[in-house]
C-alpha positions, 0 to 999 in steps of 0.5 A, spaced: 626 872 100 627 865 097 624 862 102 617 865 100 618 862 094 619 855 097 613 856 101 608 858 095 610 852 092 608 848 098 602 851 098 600 850 090 601 857 088 604 859 081 604 867 083 607 870 089 606 877 093 611 879 098 614 884 102 621 887 100 622 889 108 619 889 114 611 892 112 611 896 119 618 900 119 622 905 115 627 900 112 630 900 105 630 894 102 637 890 100 639 883 098 646 880 098 648 878 091 648 870 093 641 871 095 639 875 089 642 869 085 638 864 089 632 867 088 632 868 081 634 861 080 628 858 084 623 862 081 625 860 075 625 853 077 619 853 081 615 856 075 612 862 080 611 868 076 609 873 076 612 876 083 610 882 086 612 887 092 607 890 097 610 896 099 610 898 106 604 900 110 607 906 113 607 909 105 603 915 104 604 918 098 599 924 099 603 927 105 609 933 104 614 933 109 618 927 112 612 922 111 612 924 103 619 923 102 620 917 106 615 914 101 618 916 095 625 913 097 622 907 100 618 905 093 624 908 089 629 903 092 624 897 092 623 898 084 630 898 083 631 891 087 624 889 083 628 890 076 635 886 079 631 880 081 626 879 076 620 882 080 614 885 076 613 891 081 610 894 087 603 895 089 601 900 093 596 904 098 596 911 096 595 914 103 590 919 105 590 926 106 590 930 113 584 933 113 579 929 108 579 925 102 575 927 096 568 925 095 566 929 089 570 930 083 575 935 086 582 932 087 585 939 087 588 936 094 592 931 090 598 935 088 603 932 092 600 925 091 601 926 083 608 929 084 611 924 088 608 918 083 611 922 077 618 922 081 618 915 083 617 913 076 622 918 074 627 914 078 626 907 076 627 902 071 623 902 065 621 894 066 618 895 073 610 897 074 607 901 080 600 898 081 595 903 085 591 898 090 583 901 091 581 902 098 576 899 102 576 905 107 576 912 107 582 913 104 585 915 097 583 910 091 576 908 095 573 911 088 574 908 081 573 915 079 579 917 083 583 912 081 582 914 073 583 921 075 590 919 078 592 915 073 590 921 067 594 925 071 601 922 072 600 919 065 605 914 065 604 907 062 608 904 068 602 906 073 597 900 073 591 897 078 590 892 083 583 891 085 582 888 092 575 884 092 574 885 100 576 893 098 571 893 092 565 890 097 567 894 103 567 900 098 560 899 095 561 896 088 557 890 088 559 885 083 555 879 086 552 877 079 554 876 072 550 882 070 553 887 076 560 884 075 560 886 067 557 893 069 563 894 074 568 891 069 565 896 063 565 902 068 573 901 069 574 900 062 571 906 060 574 910 066 581 907 066 582 901 061 582 893 062 589 893 060 591 897 066 588 892 071 594 888 073 592 883 078 586 881 083 587 881 091 582 875 092 579 876 099 573 875 102 570 880 107 569 879 115 564 885 114 557 887 111 557 890 104 558 898 104 561 898 111 568 901 109 572 896 113 577 892 111 577 886 114 580 880 110 576 873 111 578 866 108 574 864 101 567 862 102 567 864 110 565 871 109 560 876 106 562 876 099 560 869 097 563 863 093 559 865 087 562 872 086 569 869 086 566 863 081 564 869 077 571 873 077 575 866 076 571 864 070 570 871 066 573 872 060 576 878 061 580 876 068 581 869 068 588 870 065 590 875 070 594 873 077 589 872 083 593 873 089 590 871 096 591 875 102 587 871 107 588 870 114 588 862 113 584 857 116 589 856 121 590 863 122 597 863 120 596 866 113 594 865 106 594 857 105 593 851 101 586 850 103 584 857 100 587 856 094 584 849 093 577 852 094 578 857 089 581 852 084 574 848 085 571 854 082 574 854 075 570 851 070 
C-alpha cells in the first residue's frame, strides 16, 4: 500500500484514495506489521492526508443472504484496517435492489440496507468514517433525497457522503453555473447538512447530462466542462474539502499529473 503513496507524491497529489484489496474479489484486507509501519511513516513524510479506502465493487448492502453478509464482513475488516494505519475511512457504493430501486419517497425496501449499515458502524472503530457515494445509474443513492433518508434512518455521526461530479451529471443534477451550484448545495444542506459532505470525486463525463451512464473522462475533455470544475474548486463552502480524481488518464493509465495540473490552473 505504501507504493500508492509514492505514486501519489510523484504526480503531485496531497490526498489519496486506494483499494484495501482487489476491488473485484471477495478478499478480506490484511497488511503485515512492517508494511503497516512503512505506510504510516511514508504517509507522514510525504504529507499525504487524508487517505481513504474505496470499498470493493462487489459490495451490495441492500441484499440479504450471502452477498449482504460478505458486504458487511468486507467493510468491517476494511474499517478496522483503516484505524490501524491512519486511513480516514471507506467510500462505498450502496448497491441495488433485486427488482427495482426507489424512485419516489417509499424506501420501505431498504430494511436490509439500514440494518447492514448499522451493523458495520457498530462493529468498527469510532475513529473511522463510512462514506456513501452518490450513484450515477439506477442504483441506490442516485437521488439526494434517498441518501438523506438513509442517513437519517441510520442516525450515526460517522456516516458521511462522497459526491462524484460524473455521477451528479449522469443523474441530472445541474451544477454548471454559480446559481445552479448554489441551488444544489442549498438542497444538500437542507436535506443532509453540508458538514456531512466529506469529499468530492472530481471526474468529467463521457456521456450527456441526465444519461444515467457512469463513464469517467479526463478533466476538460468531457461533457461537464472546465467552468463547472472551477466553480467547485473555488466555492467557499467546498474549497477546503479533499478533491479526488478517478480519471482514466491522458495515457489511459489512470489518474495522472496532467489532470491534477489542469485542476490547479482553475484555482483562484
